[in-house]
C-alpha positions in Angstrom: -1.6 18.7 -1.0 0.0 15.5 -2.1 1.0 14.4 -5.6 1.4 11.2 -7.2 -0.5 8.8 -9.4 -3.0 7.7 -6.7 -3.9 11.1 -5.2 -7.2 12.5 -5.2 -6.0 15.9 -6.2 -4.0 17.2 -9.2 -3.3 20.3 -11.1 -2.1 21.8 -14.4 -2.2 25.0 -16.1 -3.8 27.1 -18.9 -4.2 30.8 -19.8 -7.3 33.2 -19.4 -7.3 36.1 -21.9 -8.7 39.6 -21.3 -8.1 41.4 -24.5 -4.6 40.5 -25.5 -3.6 40.4 -21.8 -3.3 36.9 -20.3 -3.2 35.3 -16.9 -1.9 31.7 -16.1 -4.6 29.8 -14.4 -4.1 26.8 -12.1 -6.6 24.4 -13.0 -7.1 22.1 -10.0 -9.1 19.0 -9.9 -10.3 17.2 -6.7 -11.7 13.8 -7.2 -13.6 12.6 -4.0 -16.0 9.8 -2.8 -19.6 10.7 -2.7 -22.5 11.1 -5.1 -21.4 11.5 -8.6 -21.2 15.2 -9.5 -19.1 17.6 -11.6 -18.5 21.2 -10.4 -16.7 23.7 -12.2 -15.9 26.9 -10.3 -13.7 29.9 -10.6 -15.8 32.5 -12.5 -16.4 30.6 -15.9 -18.6 31.8 -18.5 -21.2 29.7 -20.1 -18.9 28.3 -22.9 -16.2 27.3 -20.3 -19.1 25.8 -18.1 -20.0 23.6 -21.0 -16.6 22.0 -20.7 -18.1 19.3 -18.2 -20.1 17.7 -21.0 -17.2 17.9 -23.8 -14.6 16.7 -21.2 -16.6 13.8 -19.9 -17.5 12.6 -23.5 -14.0 13.1 -24.9 -12.3 11.2 -22.0 -14.7 8.3 -22.5 -14.1 8.2 -26.4 -10.5 7.8 -25.8 -10.7 5.1 -23.2 -9.9 7.0 -20.1 -13.4 7.4 -18.8 -14.0 9.9 -15.9 -15.0 7.9 -12.6 -18.6 8.4 -11.4 -17.3 10.4 -8.4 -17.8 13.9 -6.8 -15.4 16.0 -9.0 -14.6 19.5 -8.5 -12.5 21.5 -10.8 -11.3 25.1 -9.7 -9.9 27.7 -12.1 -7.6 30.0 -10.0 -7.3 32.8 -9.5 -11.3 32.5 -9.0 -11.6 36.3 -9.4 -10.5 36.5 -12.9 -13.2 35.9 -15.4 -12.7 32.6 -17.6 -14.1 32.8 -21.1 -14.0 30.3 -24.1 -13.5 26.6 -24.6 -9.7 26.8 -24.3 -9.7 25.3 -20.9 -11.3 22.1 -22.0 -7.9 20.2 -22.4 -6.4 21.5 -19.1 -9.7 20.4 -17.2 -9.7 17.0 -18.6 -5.8 16.5 -17.9 -6.1 17.7 -14.4 -9.1 15.4 -13.7 -7.6 12.2 -15.2 -4.2 13.1 -13.2 -6.3 13.3 -10.0 -7.9 10.0 -10.8 -4.3 8.6 -11.2 -4.7 7.8 -14.9 -1.8 10.3 -15.5 1.1 10.9 -13.2 0.3 14.3 -11.3 3.8 15.6 -11.3 4.1 15.2 -15.1 1.2 17.8 -15.8 1.8 20.2 -13.0 4.1 22.5 -14.8 2.7 22.2 -18.2 0.2 24.5 -19.8 -2.7 23.0 -21.9 -4.8 25.0 -24.4 -7.5 23.5 -26.8 -11.0 22.6 -27.3 -12.1 19.0 -27.0 -14.6 17.4 -29.4 -16.8 14.7 -28.1 -14.7 12.1 -29.9 -11.7 13.3 -28.1 -10.3 15.2 -30.9 -8.4 18.6 -30.1 -9.6 21.6 -31.9 -8.1 24.9 -32.6 -8.8 27.9 -30.3 -8.3 31.7 -31.1 -5.8 33.8 -29.2 -3.0 31.2 -28.9 -0.3 33.8 -29.6 -1.2 36.3 -26.9 -2.0 33.3 -24.4 1.6 31.8 -24.9 3.3 35.1 -24.6 1.7 35.6 -21.2 2.6 32.0 -20.2 6.2 32.5 -21.2 6.3 35.8 -19.3 4.9 33.8 -16.1 7.6 31.2 -16.2 5.9 28.5 -18.1 8.3 26.5 -20.2 6.1 23.7 -21.9 2.8 24.2 -23.5 0.6 21.6 -25.3 -1.6 23.2 -28.1 -3.9 21.6 -30.8 -2.0 20.6 -34.0 -3.9 23.1 -35.9 -2.6 25.9 -33.6 1.1 24.6 -33.8 2.4 27.0 -36.4 0.8 30.2 -34.6 2.3 28.7 -31.2 5.8 28.4 -32.8 5.9 32.2 -33.2 6.6 32.7 -29.8 10.2 31.9 -28.9 11.4 30.5 -25.7 8.8 27.8 -25.1 8.8 24.1 -25.8 5.7 23.5 -27.8 4.2 20.0 -28.0 1.4 19.9 -30.8 -1.3 17.1 -30.3 -4.3 16.1 -32.4 -6.3 14.4 -29.9 -6.6 13.8 -26.0 -5.2 10.2 -26.4 -1.9 11.4 -27.7 -1.8 14.2 -24.9 -2.3 11.5 -22.2 0.1 9.2 -23.9 2.7 12.0 -23.8 2.3 12.3 -20.1 2.9 8.6 -19.5 -0.5 7.3 -19.5 -0.7 3.6 -20.6 -3.6 4.2 -23.2 -3.2 2.2 -26.5 -3.2 4.6 -29.3 -6.2 5.0 -31.1 -6.5 3.5 -34.6 -5.3 5.8 -37.2 -3.9 8.5 -34.8 -0.3 8.8 -34.1 1.3 8.8 -30.7 2.4 12.3 -29.3 6.1 12.8 -30.0 8.4 15.1 -28.2 9.4 16.7 -31.5 10.2 20.4 -31.9 7.9 22.5 -34.1 9.4 23.5 -37.3 10.3 27.2 -37.2 7.7 29.6 -38.9 8.0 29.9 -42.6 9.4 33.1 -44.0 6.5 35.7 -44.8 4.9 35.1 -48.0 4.6 37.9 -50.4 0.7 38.8 -50.9 -0.6 37.8 -54.1 -2.5 41.2 -54.4 0.0 43.9 -55.4 0.6 46.9 -53.1 -0.8 50.2 -54.7 1.8 52.6 -55.9 2.0 56.3 -55.6 3.4 56.1 -59.4 -0.2 55.7 -60.1 -1.2 59.2 -58.8 -1.3 61.8 -61.3 -0.4 65.3 -60.1 -1.7 66.3 -56.7 2.0 67.3 -55.4 0.9 68.7 -52.1 -1.3 66.0 -51.2 1.4 63.5 -52.1 3.9 65.6 -50.0 1.4 65.4 -47.1 0.9 61.5 -47.2 4.8 61.4 -47.2 5.0 63.7 -44.2 2.1 61.7 -42.5 4.0 58.1 -43.1 7.4 59.6 -41.9 6.0 61.1 -38.6 2.9 59.1 -37.8 0.8 62.0 -38.5 -3.2 62.2 -39.0 -4.4 63.7 -42.1 -7.7 64.9 -43.6 -8.1 65.2 -47.3 -11.1 67.4 -48.5 -12.1 67.8 -52.1 -14.5 67.0 -54.8 -15.0 63.3 -56.1 -12.4 62.1 -58.3 -9.4 64.1 -57.2 -7.5 61.0 -55.8 -8.4 61.3 -52.1 -8.9 57.6 -51.7 -6.2 56.8 -54.2 -3.6 58.6 -52.1 -4.9 57.3 -48.8 -4.6 53.7 -50.0 -1.1 54.1 -50.9 0.1 55.4 -47.6 0.8 51.9 -46.2 3.0 51.2 -49.2 5.5 53.9 -48.0 5.6 52.8 -44.3 8.5 50.8 -43.0 8.2 47.2 -41.8 6.8 46.9 -38.3 9.2 46.4 -35.4 9.0 43.3 -33.3 6.8 45.1 -30.5 4.1 46.4 -33.0 4.3 43.0 -35.1 3.7 41.0 -31.9 0.8 43.3 -30.8 -0.8 43.4 -34.2 -0.5 39.7 -34.6 -1.8 39.2 -31.1 -5.1 41.2 -32.3 -5.5 39.2 -35.5 -5.0 35.9 -33.5 -8.0 36.6 -31.2 -10.4 37.6 -34.3 -9.1 34.7 -36.1 -7.5 36.3 -39.1 -3.9 35.6 -38.5 -2.2 33.6 -41.0 0.5 31.9 -39.0 2.0 30.4 -42.2 3.3 33.8 -43.0 4.8 34.6 -39.9 4.4 37.7 -37.6 2.5 40.5 -39.5 5.3 42.9 -40.6 3.4 44.9 -43.2 1.6 47.9 -41.9 -2.2 47.1 -42.0 -4.9 49.3 -43.8 -8.4 49.3 -42.4 -11.2 51.0 -44.3 -14.6 50.4 -42.7 -17.8 51.3 -44.3 -19.5 54.5 -43.3 -22.5 52.5 -42.0 -20.0 50.8 -39.2 -21.1 50.8 -35.8 -19.2 52.2 -32.6 -18.2 48.5 -31.4 -17.2 47.6 -34.9 -14.7 50.5 -35.0 -13.6 50.8 -31.4 -14.3 47.2 -30.4 -17.0 45.6 -28.1 -19.7 43.1 -28.0 -21.5 41.2 -25.6 -19.4 39.2 -22.8 -15.7 39.7 -23.6 -15.1 42.8 -25.6 -13.5 42.0 -29.1 -11.0 44.1 -30.9 -12.4 46.6 -33.4 -10.9 48.4 -36.6 -8.8 50.8 -34.5 -6.8 47.7 -33.1 -6.7 45.8 -36.3 -5.1 49.0 -37.8 -2.4 49.2 -34.9 0.8 50.5 -36.5 -0.9 51.2 -39.6 -3.7 53.3 -41.3 -7.3 53.6 -40.3 -9.0 55.3 -43.4 -12.7 56.7 -43.1 -13.9 57.5 -46.5 -16.7 60.0 -46.8 -16.1 60.8 -43.3 -19.0 63.1 -42.7 -21.2 60.2 -43.5 -20.0 58.3 -40.4 -22.0 58.4 -37.1 -21.0 61.3 -34.9 -20.6 58.8 -32.3 -18.3 56.8 -34.1 -16.1 59.9 -35.0 -16.2 60.9 -31.4 -15.3 57.6 -30.2 -11.8 57.9 -32.0 -10.7 60.9 -29.6 -9.2 58.9 -26.9 -7.3 56.2 -28.9 -5.9 59.2 -31.0 -4.4 60.6 -27.8 -3.5 57.4 -25.8 -2.6 55.0 -28.5 -4.7 52.2 -27.0 -8.3 51.5 -26.0 -9.8 50.0 -22.8 -13.2 48.5 -23.3 -15.1 48.1 -20.0 -17.6 45.4 -19.5 -19.5 44.3 -16.4 -17.1 41.3 -16.0 -13.9 43.3 -16.3 -11.9 45.6 -18.9 -10.1 44.3 -22.0 -7.2 46.6 -23.2 -6.2 46.8 -27.0 -3.5 48.3 -28.8 -4.7 51.1 -31.1 -1.9 53.3 -32.3 -2.7 54.1 -35.7 -2.7 56.9 -38.5 -6.1 58.4 -39.1 -6.7 59.5 -42.5 -10.2 61.1 -43.3 -11.6 61.9 -46.9 -14.5 64.2 -47.3 -16.4 65.9 -50.0 -17.0 69.6 -49.7 -20.6 69.2 -49.5 -23.4 66.3 -49.8 -23.3 66.5 -53.7 -19.8 66.8 -53.9 -19.8 69.7 -56.4 -19.0 72.8 -54.2 -15.6 73.4 -55.7 -14.3 76.1 -58.0 -17.1 78.6 -58.6 -19.5 75.9 -57.3 -22.1 76.4 -60.1 -22.9 72.7 -60.3 -23.7 72.4 -56.7 -27.2 71.8 -55.8 -26.7 72.1 -52.1 -27.8 75.1 -50.0 -25.3 77.1 -47.8 -27.0 75.6 -44.6 -26.7 71.9 -46.0 -23.0 72.8 -46.6 -22.2 74.0 -43.3 -24.2 71.2 -41.6 -22.4 68.6 -43.6 -18.7 69.7 -42.7 -19.7 70.2 -39.2 -20.4 66.4 -38.8 -16.7 66.3 -38.0 -16.7 67.8 -34.7 -14.2 70.5 -33.7 -12.2 68.2 -31.3 -11.8 65.7 -33.9 -10.8 68.2 -36.4 -8.5 69.6 -33.9 -6.6 66.3 -33.5 -5.9 66.2 -37.3 -2.4 67.2 -38.0 -2.9 68.0 -41.6 -6.1 69.2 -43.2 -5.5 69.5 -46.9 -8.0 70.9 -49.7 -7.5 68.5 -52.8 -8.9 70.2 -55.9 -8.7 69.6 -59.6 -4.9 69.6 -60.5 -4.1 71.7 -63.5 -0.9 69.5 -63.9 -3.0 66.4 -64.4 -4.7 67.9 -67.6 -1.2 69.3 -68.6 0.6 65.9 -67.9 -2.0 63.9 -69.6 -1.8 65.9 -72.8 2.0 65.4 -72.7 1.8 62.0 -72.2 3.5 62.2 -68.6 1.3 60.2 -66.5 3.5 58.6 -64.0 4.3 60.2 -60.7 7.2 59.2 -58.1 6.9 55.5 -57.1 6.4 54.4 -53.7 9.8 52.9 -53.3 11.5 56.0 -53.7 9.2 57.9 -51.2 9.7 54.9 -48.8 13.5 55.3 -48.8 12.9 59.0 -47.5 10.3 57.9 -45.0 12.8 55.2 -43.6 15.6 57.9 -43.4 13.3 60.2 -41.5 12.2 57.3 -39.1 15.9 56.7 -38.4 16.6 60.1 -37.6 13.5 60.1 -35.1 14.9 56.8 -33.6 18.2 58.3 -32.9 16.9 61.4 -31.4 14.6 59.5 -29.1 16.7 56.7 -28.2 16.4 57.5 -24.5 12.7 58.3 -24.7 9.7 56.2 -24.3 8.3 57.5 -27.7 9.4 56.6 -31.1 7.8 59.2 -33.5 7.5 63.0 -33.8 3.8 62.7 -33.6 4.1 61.0 -30.1 6.1 63.7 -28.5 4.4 65.0 -25.3 3.4 68.7 -25.3 5.7 69.7 -22.6 8.7 68.1 -23.8 8.0 69.3 -27.2 7.9 73.0 -26.2 10.8 72.8 -23.6 13.3 70.4 -25.3 12.2 70.5 -29.1 11.4 74.0 -29.6 11.9 75.4 -33.1 14.5 78.1 -34.0 13.7 81.5 -32.8 12.2 83.0 -35.9 10.1 79.8 -36.4 8.9 79.8 -32.9 8.0 83.5 -33.4 5.9 82.6 -36.5 4.0 79.8 -34.3 3.3 82.3 -31.7 2.0 84.8 -34.1 -0.3 82.2 -35.5 -1.6 81.4 -32.0 -2.1 85.0 -31.1 -4.2 85.8 -34.3 -6.3 82.8 -33.5 -5.1 80.7 -36.6 -4.1 77.9 -34.2 -5.4 76.3 -30.9 -2.8 75.4 -28.3 -3.3 71.9 -29.5 -2.9 72.9 -33.2 0.3 74.8 -32.2 1.9 71.4 -30.9 0.8 69.4 -33.7 2.4 71.9 -36.2 5.6 71.9 -34.4 5.6 68.2 -34.4 4.8 68.1 -38.3 7.6 70.8 -38.7 10.1 68.4 -37.0 9.0 65.6 -39.4 9.5 67.9 -42.5 12.9 68.7 -41.1 13.9 65.1 -40.7 12.8 64.4 -44.2 15.1 67.2 -45.6 18.0 66.0 -43.3 17.9 69.1 -41.2 18.8 69.0 -37.5 16.1 71.5 -36.2 12.9 73.0 -37.8 13.4 76.3 -39.3 11.1 79.0 -40.9 10.5 77.1 -43.9 9.6 73.8 -42.1 7.3 75.6 -39.9 5.8 77.6 -42.6 5.0 74.2 -44.8 3.5 72.6 -41.6 1.2 75.6 -41.2 0.3 75.4 -44.9 -0.6 71.8 -44.3 -2.3 72.6 -41.1 -4.7 75.1 -42.4 -6.6 77.3 -40.2 -8.2 76.1 -37.0 -11.1 78.5 -37.2 -14.1 76.9 -39.0 
């Protein structure tokens, strides 16, 4: 292949996304003599295929009309599906370079992302953050992006970002002799300003100081936050289940770089990333309605699978209020990501993988009317209705919950109200203990591929992280008596490690395991 301003072929680069995984694409253009035609090959979807009309109109609008010749554009590797309008700019640049309007050597190593308007304007596209991460990892050093995506692109270090507002400025920056369009600035080789520091959310973060009483539930929430454990809160309405769950993100530490990038990449794909605030450093909190479908929770949709609530809650909390009211298919779909920490969605054109390492918090009433507590005199449900209601959460899902707590009316609430002592321990103080526990885990797992107690594999847990002899005997007794399943045994031991970390102890003892067993409850239903 020859290169130069008068050659009939040229190439540039772009990026194809499957989930948050990107592949650098070679956009190859061949302009040859023959009947006028425009072929776009390389497994494009319908949106990408429509780039032919957008590119032709945009090029003509900026004074760089595409010649009436036989044009073939190949998106390589051809076996990778291409979706979306982000290839428009790369296709236009490659064709104009093949025609000789732009020096082919100037664009060959540059990646171009952006959708073209019919007037030549360059419009933003979703997924710029994961696309640029993939481009950087593949060795790309310079990327041209729409001006509206410049702040998001600047979040990726190690790349030269060139923002552009229209096709004319892109061509001028590559050495094309086009005059600037009226009212549009020429593209300048200027560095993008560094991302602004995160802005404090206007909405105040809920504080545990608002929670009255419920000492055991508050303790369970603290343990869940410290070790990344899953939590089920069951009790009548008005006992503070939702209040406690919504305050867990406020005691979680800021996200590490890897989790912040993964979560920000997911939000970039669904268009909810506010790049002005920088990478997302605050643990997310997702609380879908109980009518949510399986694709809205785990991800899906026609064509390219989109991220769902489990991915938007990555490194944070997924809260399902009124859990028995959710579809059984929704609850069962959570089983795999609860174990693996990610989710892979398969479609006919390929698979998309998204991060999904979240803390699951479920809240449930004791029965459909919610009044089956205490002596149960106000409950209008039959015994059969009560059993069916709670069995909507299947055994395998229930077994994956590390802590399962009964939240009832708290006598201390009434006592505290009468005494005028309504305030509880503030989130800031709890968060300090959580951070200390997380640091202890980070030091213990410094040479391991996992970070938290909840992620310790079962084999290593029983071999390298066994409890003290008496505590281990207590666990074996509970297992032998049928109080725990094998999975429940491991989950109790992981919770016991977290309790020990919160109390500053080197290894779980009988007291730590006893509290973990209490928070677990019986595995028999």
